[in-house]
C-alpha positions in Angstrom: 108.2 9.5 78.0 109.5 12.7 76.4 107.4 12.1 73.3 104.3 11.7 75.5 105.0 15.0 77.2 105.6 16.8 73.9 102.4 15.4 72.5 100.4 16.5 75.6 101.8 20.0 75.4 101.0 20.2 71.7 97.4 19.1 72.3 97.1 21.5 75.2 98.2 24.5 73.1 96.1 23.4 70.1 92.8 23.4 72.0 93.6 26.4 74.4 91.4 29.5 74.5 93.1 32.7 73.4 92.6 36.0 75.3 94.1 39.3 74.3 94.6 41.9 77.1 96.2 45.3 77.3 98.6 46.8 79.7 97.2 49.3 82.3 93.6 48.2 81.6 91.4 45.8 83.6 90.5 42.6 81.7 87.8 40.1 82.4 87.5 36.5 81.5 84.2 34.8 82.0 84.0 31.2 83.3 80.6 29.7 82.5 79.2 26.3 81.6 79.3 27.1 77.9 83.1 27.3 78.1 83.1 23.6 79.0 80.3 22.6 76.6 77.8 22.2 79.5 74.3 23.5 79.7 73.2 25.6 82.6 70.3 23.8 84.4 69.2 26.5 86.8 71.2 25.5 89.9 73.4 28.4 91.1 76.1 26.2 92.6 76.1 23.2 90.2 79.4 24.2 88.7 82.6 24.9 90.5 85.7 26.4 88.9 89.3 26.3 90.0 91.8 28.4 88.0 95.6 28.4 88.3 98.7 29.0 86.3 99.7 26.1 84.2 101.8 23.6 86.1 101.5 25.8 89.2 99.0 25.5 92.2 97.8 29.1 92.1 97.2 32.1 90.0 99.6 35.0 89.5 99.3 37.7 92.0 97.8 40.2 89.5 95.0 37.8 88.4 92.0 37.5 90.8 89.1 35.1 90.7 85.5 35.7 91.9 82.3 33.8 91.6 79.2 36.0 91.1 76.0 34.8 92.7 74.0 37.2 90.6 75.4 36.2 87.2 76.0 32.5 88.2 79.4 32.7 86.6 83.0 33.0 87.6 85.3 35.9 86.6 89.0 36.2 86.2 90.1 39.8 86.3 93.2 41.9 86.8 95.6 44.4 85.3 98.7 43.0 83.5 102.0 44.2 85.0 104.4 46.2 82.8 106.8 43.3 82.2 108.0 41.3 79.3 105.5 38.4 79.5 103.9 38.0 76.0 101.8 34.9 77.0 100.4 33.6 80.3 99.1 30.0 80.2 96.2 29.3 82.6 94.4 26.0 83.5 90.8 26.0 84.6 89.2 22.9 86.1 85.4 22.7 86.3 83.4 20.3 88.4 79.8 19.4 88.0 78.6 18.8 91.5 75.5 16.9 90.3 77.4 14.0 88.7 81.0 14.9 89.7 82.1 15.2 86.1 85.4 17.1 85.7 86.6 19.0 82.6 89.7 21.1 82.0 90.1 24.1 79.7 93.4 25.9 78.9 93.5 29.7 78.4 96.4 31.6 77.0 96.5 35.3 77.9 98.4 37.4 75.4 99.6 40.7 76.8 100.2 43.7 74.5 100.9 47.4 74.8 98.0 49.9 74.9 98.4 52.5 72.2 97.2 55.5 74.3 97.6 54.6 78.0 95.9 56.8 80.6 97.9 59.6 82.1 95.3 61.0 84.5 93.3 58.8 86.9 90.4 59.3 89.3 90.4 57.0 92.3 87.2 56.4 94.2 85.7 53.9 96.7 82.1 52.8 96.1 80.5 51.2 99.1 77.3 49.7 97.7 78.7 47.4 95.0 80.8 44.3 94.7 83.5 43.5 92.2 81.2 41.3 90.0 78.7 44.2 89.8 81.2 46.2 87.7 81.3 43.4 85.2 77.7 44.2 84.4 78.0 46.3 81.2 75.0 48.5 82.0 76.2 49.2 85.5 79.7 50.1 84.3 78.4 52.4 81.5 76.2 54.3 83.9 79.3 55.1 86.1 81.4 56.2 83.2 78.6 58.4 81.8 78.7 60.4 85.1 82.2 61.5 84.2 81.8 61.6 80.4 78.7 63.8 80.6 79.1 65.8 83.8 82.5 65.8 85.5 85.1 64.9 82.8 83.7 65.6 79.4 87.0 65.5 77.6 87.5 61.8 78.5 84.5 60.7 76.5 86.6 58.8 73.9 89.2 57.0 76.0 87.9 56.6 79.6 88.5 53.1 80.9 89.2 51.2 84.2 92.8 51.1 85.1 92.5 49.4 88.5 89.8 47.3 90.3 89.9 45.6 93.7 87.6 44.6 96.5 87.7 46.9 99.5 88.0 43.9 101.8 91.3 42.9 100.0 92.7 46.3 100.7 92.0 46.3 104.4 88.4 47.4 104.8 86.1 45.8 107.3 83.6 43.2 106.2 80.0 44.6 106.6 78.1 43.2 109.6 75.1 42.5 107.4 75.8 39.5 105.1 73.5 40.9 102.5 75.4 44.2 102.4 77.9 44.8 99.6 81.6 44.7 100.4 82.6 47.8 98.4 85.2 48.3 95.7 88.1 50.6 94.9 88.6 51.5 91.3 90.4 54.0 89.1 89.2 55.5 85.9 91.9 56.8 83.6 92.2 58.9 80.5 94.8 60.9 78.5 92.7 64.1 78.9 93.7 66.5 81.7 91.4 66.9 84.7 88.5 69.2 84.1 87.6 72.2 86.3 84.7 70.3 87.8 87.0 67.5 89.0 89.4 69.9 90.5 86.6 71.8 92.3 85.3 68.5 93.6 88.7 67.5 94.9 89.0 70.9 96.8 85.5 70.2 98.2 86.4 66.9 99.7 89.9 67.7 100.8 88.8 68.4 104.4 87.5 64.8 104.6 90.9 63.2 103.8 91.9 63.3 107.5 89.0 60.9 108.2 89.8 57.3 107.3 86.3 56.5 106.0 83.1 58.3 105.5 79.7 56.8 106.5 77.5 55.4 103.7 74.8 58.0 104.3 77.2 60.9 103.8 75.8 63.2 101.1 77.6 66.6 101.5 78.9 67.1 98.0 77.6 69.2 95.2 77.7 66.2 92.7 76.2 63.7 95.0 72.9 63.6 93.0 74.7 62.2 89.9 76.0 59.2 91.7 72.8 58.6 93.8 70.6 58.7 90.7 72.9 56.1 89.1 72.7 53.8 92.2 76.3 54.5 93.6 77.2 55.4 97.1 80.7 56.9 97.2 83.1 57.2 100.1 84.2 60.8 99.6 87.0 60.4 102.1 88.8 58.1 99.6 88.2 60.3 96.5 91.5 61.3 94.8 92.8 62.8 91.6 96.0 61.0 90.6 98.2 63.4 88.6 101.4 62.0 87.0 103.1 65.3 87.7 102.6 64.7 91.5 104.4 61.5 92.3 103.5 61.7 96.0 99.8 61.7 95.1 100.3 59.0 92.6 101.2 56.5 95.4 99.2 57.8 98.3 96.5 55.6 99.8 96.7 53.0 97.0 97.7 49.6 98.3 97.2 48.0 94.9 99.9 50.0 93.2 102.6 47.6 94.3 102.4 44.7 91.9 103.6 41.4 93.1 105.6 38.9 91.2 103.9 37.4 88.2 104.4 33.8 89.3 103.6 31.9 92.4 107.0 30.9 93.9 107.2 27.6 95.7 109.2 27.1 98.9 111.6 24.3 99.6 111.7 22.0 102.6 115.1 23.3 103.7 113.8 26.9 103.9 111.1 26.0 106.4 112.3 27.1 109.9 112.8 24.4 112.5 111.9 25.2 116.1 113.6 23.5 119.0 111.1 22.5 121.7 113.7 21.3 124.3 113.5 24.6 126.2 109.7 24.5 126.3 109.7 20.9 127.5 112.2 21.8 130.2 110.3 24.7 131.5 107.0 22.7 131.5 108.7 20.1 133.8 110.9 22.2 136.0 108.5 25.0 136.8 105.8 22.8 138.3 108.4 20.9 140.3 109.9 24.1 141.7 106.4 25.4 142.6 105.6 22.0 144.3 108.8 22.2 146.4 108.1 25.8 147.4 104.5 25.0 148.4 105.6 21.9 150.4 108.2 24.0 152.3 105.7 26.7 153.1 103.1 24.2 154.3 105.7 22.3 156.4 106.8 25.6 158.0 103.2 26.5 158.9 102.4 23.1 160.4 105.7 22.8 162.3 105.9 26.3 163.8 102.5 27.8 163.7 100.8 25.2 165.8 102.9 26.1 168.9 100.9 29.3 169.2 97.6 27.5 169.1 96.1 26.9 172.6 92.9 25.1 173.5 92.0 25.1 177.2 89.4 22.3 177.0 91.9 20.0 175.3 94.7 20.8 177.8 92.4 20.0 180.7 91.3 16.7 179.2 94.8 15.4 178.5 96.1 16.6 181.9 93.4 14.8 183.8 93.4 11.6 181.7 95.9 9.8 183.9 93.9 10.7 187.1 90.7 9.4 185.5 92.3 6.0 185.0 94.0 5.8 188.4 90.8 6.8 190.2 88.8 4.1 188.3 91.3 1.4 189.2 91.3 2.4 192.9 87.5 2.3 193.1 87.4 -1.0 191.4 89.7 -2.5 194.0 87.6 -1.2 196.8 84.3 -2.3 195.2 84.7 -5.1 192.6 81.0 -5.0 191.8 81.5 -1.6 190.1 82.6 -2.4 186.6 81.5 -0.5 183.4 79.5 2.6 184.3 82.1 4.3 186.4 84.9 4.8 183.8 82.3 5.6 181.1 80.5 8.2 183.3 83.7 9.7 184.5 85.0 10.1 181.0 81.7 11.5 179.9 81.8 14.0 182.7 85.4 15.1 181.9 84.5 15.7 178.3 81.4 17.5 179.3 83.3 19.9 181.5 82.1 18.5 184.8 83.9 16.8 187.6 83.3 13.1 188.0 80.7 12.2 190.7 81.1 9.4 193.2 77.4 8.8 193.4 77.2 6.2 190.7 74.4 3.9 190.1 75.1 0.5 191.5 72.9 -2.4 191.0 72.7 -5.2 193.6 73.0 -8.8 192.3 69.9 -10.7 191.6 69.3 -13.4 194.2 67.7 -15.6 191.6 70.9 -15.6 189.5 73.4 -16.4 192.3 76.2 -14.2 193.3 76.6 -12.6 189.8 76.4 -8.9 189.6 75.3 -6.7 186.8 75.1 -3.0 185.9 72.6 -0.9 184.1 72.3 -1.5 180.4 73.8 1.1 178.0 70.3 1.8 177.0 69.2 2.4 180.6 67.3 5.6 181.3 68.0 5.7 185.0 68.8 9.2 186.2 68.5 10.5 182.6 64.9 11.6 182.5 61.6 11.3 184.1 60.3 8.4 182.1 62.2 5.2 182.9 62.0 1.7 181.7 63.3 -1.6 183.1 66.7 -2.7 182.1 67.1 -5.9 180.1 68.4 -9.0 182.0 72.2 -9.1 182.3 74.2 -11.4 180.0 75.2 -14.7 181.5 77.7 -17.2 180.3 76.5 -20.8 179.5 76.3 -23.2 182.4 76.7 -27.0 182.2 75.2 -29.8 184.2 78.3 -30.4 186.2 77.9 -26.9 187.7 74.4 -27.4 188.9 73.9 -27.9 192.6 71.1 -30.4 193.1 70.5 -29.0 196.6 69.5 -25.6 195.1 65.8 -25.6 194.5 65.9 -22.7 192.1 67.9 -24.6 189.5 66.5 -27.5 187.5 67.0 -29.0 184.1 65.0 -26.2 182.4 67.7 -23.7 183.3 70.5 -25.8 181.8 72.6 -24.1 179.1 74.8 -26.1 176.7 
């Protein structure tokens, strides 16, 4: 097992790419299909790259990765920290999305001291470019020519980029238009002291420092024409001259000065905080129950005590006269047994309608053809209910048998038998 690991490490180091970088200077490593012995076939997103520190899941904090849509390439960039790290091993995994072929390349970054590091730096924020635009040699040379030919002529021999970062990473807002550039923050450094033109420019933009950010169409500087002709739109509110003699200025407004640790540190399971949910569960159960009890008590109080003050005259009259309605009906039935159904119904209807019951009820005499049986008007009768009347249906009769038929009665015969 150990021999296998030693052999793997040996093979990895033997076929690794070597990159030499300098302290205090931005380096760039290009990731393209040629690095993995592939041929570019014209598809912009055919190849996907994933870079990390060897045997770690992520890159060091001072190394950034960005994929350029314009160049169809990936870029690793950053500034090496001033620490004793002679070699940084990286692992880059490439994926061909067409056939899902995967290849791995190893890159060893060797850090060395810069012979003449920059002492004076110019910090600026450019709104109309992205990070990958600076990796274009022609674009970068046009920016440096503005300083080497017009603003900082003494820095012609040693002017270089000492810091580069996306404005979004430093807290700027992402533009609303997706096609609009995110903007960058960079610093150009040199050993030469600041020129008079740079100092005059700083004095010119000092009143703008109280504003967090200038609009993109702001052009009120004497050197604006140099940058506009080269295709750069500067945020003059962020323009600074970083002098090593002024330590306060050296660290003002630069979030990228604080370098993080060089390696990604993992966390252990024991260090993850554990939250107790017993209190949350208790409150989620107790609170609804308490509210339910309170609402039940309030509703019971309202129903038990508030209804005593409610008074309805029509309901009181109905319930007070209900007994008399029944007793009067029973008495009238005893006096006249032929009065059966209509009286209580009409009396009750009169009471509910607000009228006193009338004694002039409709009484129907018994039909002589049906014997001594009596009947009342049908519930569908229209007597005394309107002008148009119709006859009532015959009354219901119970079945009669042969034994009940009187042969002396001429009105009854076998045709009227019911069984």
